[in-house]
N, C-alpha and C positions, 0 to 999 in steps of 0.2 A: 335207132342207132344214133348215138351222139357224135356229131362232127367236131373235130378238134383242129385248131390251127396253132402250130408251135412256132413261136418267135425265138430266135437264137437256135435254130434247128441243127446247125452244124457245130455248136459248142458242146462242151462236156456234158452239161445237164440236158440241153435240148436234144442231143442225139440219143441220150438215155431214154428220154420221154418218148421219142419217135420209136425206138426199139420196143418199149413196153406197150405202146399202143397196139403194135402188131400181135402182141401176146395176150391182150386183154379183151374180154367179151364186152359187147355193148358200146364200144367206142371205135371210131375210125379216123385216120388222118386225112384231112381234106385240104390242108394248106401248110406250107413251111416257109418261114421268112428268115432272111439274114441281111446284114448291112450291105449296101450297094457295092462296096469294094471287095466283098468276100470272094475268094476263088471258087467257092462252092455254088455260086449262083448258076442256075439252070441245071445243076446236077440233080439226080433223083435223091430225095431225102432218105429213102430206105437204104440205098447203096452207101450214102455218106455215113449212115448210122450202123452199117455193117449187117443189115438184115435182108439185103437183096432189093431188087426193084419193087417199088410200091405204086409207081405211077403218079407220084406227087413231086413236081419240081420245086426246088428252092428258088424263091423269088425275092426281090428287094422291097416289095410293096405289100402292105397289110390290107389296105382298104378294099381292093378288088376281091379279096377272099372272104369278105363279110357280107356278100349279097344274099346269102341264105343263113338260117339260124345255126350258129356255131358257138363254141366256147374257145377263147384264146388262152393259151398257156405261154407265159413270158418268162424266160430266163436270159436276160440280156444285160444291159447297163442301165443305170438310173436315167440317163438322158434319153436313151432309146425307149425304155419302158414308158416314160411319161408321154412320148409321142404316140406310142401304140395305145396307151390308155385313152388319150384324147380321141383317137380314131374309133376305138371300141365304144366309147361313150356316145359319139355321134351316131354310130350305127346300132346302138342298143345291144352290143354283144357282151356277154359276161366275160370277165378276164381274171385269170388266176396268175398272180405275180409272185415269183420266187426270187426276184432280183434283190440284192442287198446293197448297202452303201448309200442310201438316200440321205440327203441333208435335210434339216428342218423345213426349209422352204419347199423342197420337193415333196416331203411328207404332207405338208399343208395342202399342196395342190392335189395330191391323191385323195385326201379327205374331201376336198371340194368337188372333185369329179365323181366321187362315189355317191353323191346326192343324185346323180343322173344315170347311174349304171349299177350293175351288180359287180362289186369289186372284192376280190379276195387277195389279201397280202399276208405272207408269212415268211420270215427269214429262214425258217426250217420246217419242212413238212413231215418230218419224222414223227411217228406216233410216240416213240420213246421220249424224244426231246420235249414234246408238248405235254406229256404226262409229268415230266420233270418240272416244267414251268408251273404246272398246277400245284405241285407239292412244295416248291421252294419257299413260297410266301409263309406257309404255316410253319415250316422248319425255322425260318429266320425269326418269326415272332416268338416261337417257343424258346429258342436259344438266346434271343435278346442281344443286349449290347456287349456282353462279355466275350463274344466270339468274333474274331477277325474273319472277314470274307475276302477270299481271293478266287478269281476265275481265270483258268488257263485254257486257251484254245489253240489247236494245231490244225493247219490246213496245208494243202499242196502249194508248191512254189509259185503257181500262176495266179493265185488269188490276189486281187487288187486292193481290197479294203481291209482295214484292221482298226480295232478289233472286229471280229466277225459279227454279223447281224445277230446270230444266235447268242453269242457271248453278251452282247448289249441287252438282248431281251432277258436273258437270265439275270443280268445285273440290275435291270430295272425292276424286275419282280422282287428281288431281295431288297433293293433300296426303298421301294414303295412300302413293303411290309415293315421296314425299320423307320419309316417316315423321314427318308433322306432323298436328296435330289442327286441322281447319278451324274448329271452333267456338271455338278459342282464338286462332288467328292470322289468321282471315279479317277483312278490313277492308271494310266495306260503304259507306264514304263518307269523304271527306276535305274539311276546310274549315279555313281559317285557317292559323296557323303550327303545323303538325303535326310539324315536325321531319323529319329525313332518314328516308327509307324504311328500315324494318328488313329484314334479310336474309331472315327467315323468313316475313314476311307474304304473304298472297295477297289481292289486291284483287278485289272483286266490285262492279262499278259498274252501276247500272240507269238506263235511259233509258225514258221513257214519253211517247209522242207519236202522235197521229193513229191510223191503222189498221195500224201495223206488226204483221205476223203473228208474227214471232219471228226476231231476229238474235242470234247468239252469236259472240264473238271471244275466243279464248284467245291471249294474248301471252306469249311467253318472251323477255324482254329481257335481252341480254347487253351487255357493253362492246364496241362495234364492230359488232354485228349484232342483228337482231331476227327471230324466227320467229313467224309468226301462223297460226292455224288459224281459218277463218271458215266458219260455216254460216248460210245465210239460207233461211228458209222462205218460199216465194213465195205459198203459199195454205194454208189449213187442211186441204185435201184430203190432204196427206201424213200428217198426224196421224190423220185419220179412217181412211185406208187401213190404217195401222198398227194401229189399234184393231180393225178387222175381221180383220186377219191374226192378231192376238193372240186374238181370240174363237174363231176356227176351231182354233187350236192348243191353247188352254186346255181346251176341252171334252174333249180326249183325254188329259189329264194326271191324275195323282193329286192328292190334297189337298196343299196347300202354297202357299208364296208364291213368285211368279215375276216376272220382269221381261222387258223387250224383249231384253235380252242372252241370255236363255234361248231366246226364240222364234227369234232369229237364229243361235243356236249360237255366240256370240262368247265 
């Protein structure tokens, strides 16, 4: 039985992971973590997730929960995730990271720490999104320079980072295939008289409304035709199942940095 510790256990994704652990064979919840000021501290993680008492209280400290072999699943904030990763690396605990919004310096730190631990990072753990990531490079290469690329993503009103980590991942795959640097040619918004669209730019547009779980559309627009790839997440369960799949896979690997593409063999 694989023991799991969920960081961000009272959040939207964390509570979904807690719920699905109770419904899944071969895994069990052994720890739940939230920030020290959370009103959910000391409450039962199962009750907070809506599945009834599971006998695991939510605590503010990760380190005491890593005394025995476990896998950490983290859906928190970039700053909190890095602290949790440092603790996991010291304790030798594999960690599955679903947090988004890391800046370049934080990503470099994750890569450095992955030399000491088994680290999985993915902005989106959906099988469908990762299959799309594996296909877009070939599509972009085939269509070439004559098709404009625009990416539109929509999420719930509470999401803090934009564009989404998934939209950026989709954009990077396309940019790499077209031998472009997304950091230089990515356009995250347009307003006013911006002039004619440049041939090289890749648009990344963000929508924030209501309780949208996550929609991503990649548009290849040519003269006379348009090709669109659309992925819509109907519930957070698909991401939580991906996190559990990653945890089962990661525990069998050597030290290093992995993604959902590795888990799926894409």
